[in-house]
C-alpha positions as CSV (number, residue, x, y, z in Angstrom):
1,M,0.0,0.0,0.0
2,T,1.5,3.3,-1.0
3,L,-0.3,6.4,0.0
4,S,-0.4,9.4,-2.3
5,P,-0.7,12.9,-0.8
6,T,-4.4,12.9,-1.5
7,A,-5.1,9.4,-0.2
8,C,-5.2,10.3,3.4
9,S,-5.8,13.3,5.7
10,L,-5.1,13.7,9.3
11,N,-8.3,11.9,10.3
12,Q,-9.0,9.5,7.4
13,F,-7.0,6.8,5.5
14,N,-8.1,5.5,2.1
15,F,-7.0,1.9,1.6
16,G,-8.4,1.7,-2.0
17,S,-11.3,-0.4,-3.0
18,L,-12.3,-4.0,-2.5
19,K,-15.0,-5.6,-4.7
20,G,-16.0,-2.2,-5.9
21,R,-16.4,-0.7,-2.4
22,K,-14.1,1.9,-0.9
23,V,-12.2,0.9,2.2
24,L,-11.7,3.9,4.5
25,A,-10.5,4.2,8.1
26,N,-11.1,7.2,10.3
27,F,-10.7,8.1,13.9
28,S,-14.0,10.1,14.3
29,G,-15.7,7.4,16.4
30,G,-17.0,9.9,18.9
31,R,-17.1,8.9,22.5
32,I,-16.3,5.2,22.7
33,T,-14.8,2.9,25.3
34,S,-12.8,-0.3,25.0
35,D,-14.3,-1.9,28.2
36,A,-18.0,-1.5,27.7
37,G,-18.3,-5.1,26.7
38,I,-17.0,-6.2,30.1
39,V,-20.1,-4.8,31.8
40,L,-22.3,-7.0,29.7
41,L,-20.1,-10.1,30.3
42,A,-20.1,-9.4,34.1
43,E,-23.9,-9.3,34.1
44,L,-24.1,-12.5,32.0
45,D,-21.7,-14.2,34.4
46,I,-23.8,-13.2,37.4
47,K,-27.0,-14.5,35.7
48,L,-25.5,-17.8,34.5
49,Q,-23.3,-18.2,37.6
50,I,-20.4,-19.5,35.4
51,T,-17.6,-18.3,37.7
52,S,-19.3,-19.3,40.9
53,Q,-20.0,-22.9,39.5
54,F,-16.4,-23.1,38.4
55,A,-15.2,-21.9,41.8
56,E,-17.2,-24.7,43.5
57,S,-15.3,-27.3,41.5
58,F,-12.1,-26.4,43.4
59,Q,-11.1,-28.0,46.7
60,D,-9.6,-25.2,48.7
61,Y,-6.8,-26.6,51.0
62,R,-5.8,-23.2,52.3
63,D,-6.0,-22.4,56.0
64,S,-9.0,-20.1,56.4
65,A,-7.2,-18.2,59.2
66,Y,-4.6,-17.0,56.6
67,T,-7.0,-16.6,53.7
68,N,-8.2,-13.1,52.7
69,Y,-10.0,-14.0,49.4
70,S,-12.3,-16.9,48.5
71,V,-11.6,-19.0,45.4
72,Y,-14.6,-17.3,43.8
73,K,-13.1,-13.9,44.3
74,L,-9.7,-15.0,43.0
75,L,-11.3,-16.5,39.9
76,A,-13.6,-13.5,39.3
77,Q,-10.6,-11.2,39.4
78,R,-9.0,-13.2,36.5
79,V,-12.1,-13.5,34.4
């Protein structure tokens, strides 16, 4: 891909065409977030109890006197 001076501007890149359609990329997405999907996944996990069921499958041999976090909390942090 070689860009000519008219092929891109500060906010838009023209990658040519594919099957008769122009392929453009721009950075004018407005207000977006990269972690909005995690909120949906967290709600789904709570409803389906995936992490809690997975945590129940572990045998916890740790001494509860020295344990700050449950297996569920440790798994939920990683998911």
